[in-house]
Every structure is written in structure tokens, then in C-alpha cells.
C-alpha positions in Angstrom: 59.4 76.6 96.3 60.3 80.2 96.4 60.0 80.6 99.9 62.1 77.5 100.5 64.9 79.0 98.2 64.8 82.6 99.7 65.0 81.2 103.2 68.0 79.0 102.1 69.6 81.9 100.6 69.0 84.3 103.5 70.5 81.8 105.9 73.7 81.3 103.7 74.2 84.9 103.6 73.7 85.5 107.3 76.3 82.7 107.7 78.7 84.3 105.4 78.4 87.7 106.9 78.8 86.3 110.7 82.0 84.4 109.6 83.4 87.6 107.8 82.8 89.6 111.2 84.9 87.2 113.3 87.7 87.0 110.8 91.1 87.2 112.8 92.8 90.7 112.5 96.4 90.2 111.6 98.7 92.9 113.0 101.4 94.1 110.4 104.9 92.7 110.5 107.7 95.0 112.0 110.9 94.5 110.3 114.4 95.1 111.5 116.5 96.4 108.7 120.0 97.8 107.8 122.4 98.2 104.8 126.4 97.9 105.0 129.2 98.5 102.4 131.4 95.7 101.3 134.5 96.4 99.4 134.9 93.1 97.3 133.1 90.2 96.4 134.7 87.7 99.2 133.8 90.3 101.8 130.2 90.6 100.5 130.0 86.8 100.5 131.5 86.5 104.2 128.8 89.3 105.4 125.7 87.7 103.6 126.7 84.4 105.3 127.2 86.2 108.8 123.8 88.0 108.5 121.8 84.9 107.1 123.4 83.2 110.4 121.7 85.9 112.4 118.4 85.6 110.6 118.6 88.3 108.2 117.7 88.2 104.6 119.4 89.8 101.8 116.8 91.9 100.2 118.8 94.3 97.8 122.5 95.0 96.7 123.7 98.1 94.8 127.3 99.3 94.2 128.7 97.0 97.1 125.9 97.9 99.6 124.1 95.0 100.9 120.5 95.5 102.5 119.2 93.0 104.9 115.7 92.5 107.0 114.0 90.2 109.1 110.9 90.1 111.3 111.4 91.9 114.7 111.0 90.0 117.8 107.6 89.8 119.1 108.7 91.9 122.3 110.3 94.9 120.6 107.9 97.8 119.9 110.6 99.8 117.9 113.3 97.6 116.3 116.9 99.0 117.1 119.3 99.8 114.4 122.7 97.5 114.5 125.4 99.5 115.3 128.5 99.0 113.1 131.3 101.0 114.5 133.6 99.4 112.0 131.7 101.0 109.0 132.9 104.3 108.4 130.4 105.3 105.9 127.3 107.4 107.0 123.9 106.3 106.6 122.1 108.3 103.4 118.7 107.8 102.0 118.6 106.3 98.7 117.3 108.9 96.1 115.5 106.2 94.2 116.9 107.2 90.7 
């Protein structure tokens, strides 16, 4: 009886180990992200709607700055930064207060 239980336990462990070794590897998601300044609530609403139509998701809003992200297309190795020539505010890293 002990030998049968031991054999069964060994077979189960071997099967689990083989299944774990063959688990698919997922690559990390590469994100496109950017922020833009809005000056009023109606402008922020219009900007959020426009970016949502482009596939972006609003992830942060602070002092009128709206930040968005979306998964980068598979073909892109490094996501390009969207150019916003109509935005005169320079990019500044958030100090994280």
C-alpha cells in the first residue's frame, strides 16, 4: 500500500513539474503614454474624449494635466512620443511630492 501511494505521489509531482516547465512566457506590455495640459473643464472633457477615440486611457489628472496610456502596437519596439506643437508647456518630470 505504501509503495502504491508513493508511486502515485511521485507521478503527480512529475506531472506538475513538467507542466510548470512548459508554461508560456508572457512578455511585458510596452505602453505609449503622454500628458497634456487643459485650461478648462470643457477643454479637458473634449481632450479626454478625443484621446479615448484614439485608444488611450486616462490614468492621471493633476492641476489640469491629463495623462494617458495605451498598449503599444506589436510592431513598435520603442513607442514614439506624440508631438503636440499646439502645447507650449515643456515636459517636466513629476517630483512625486
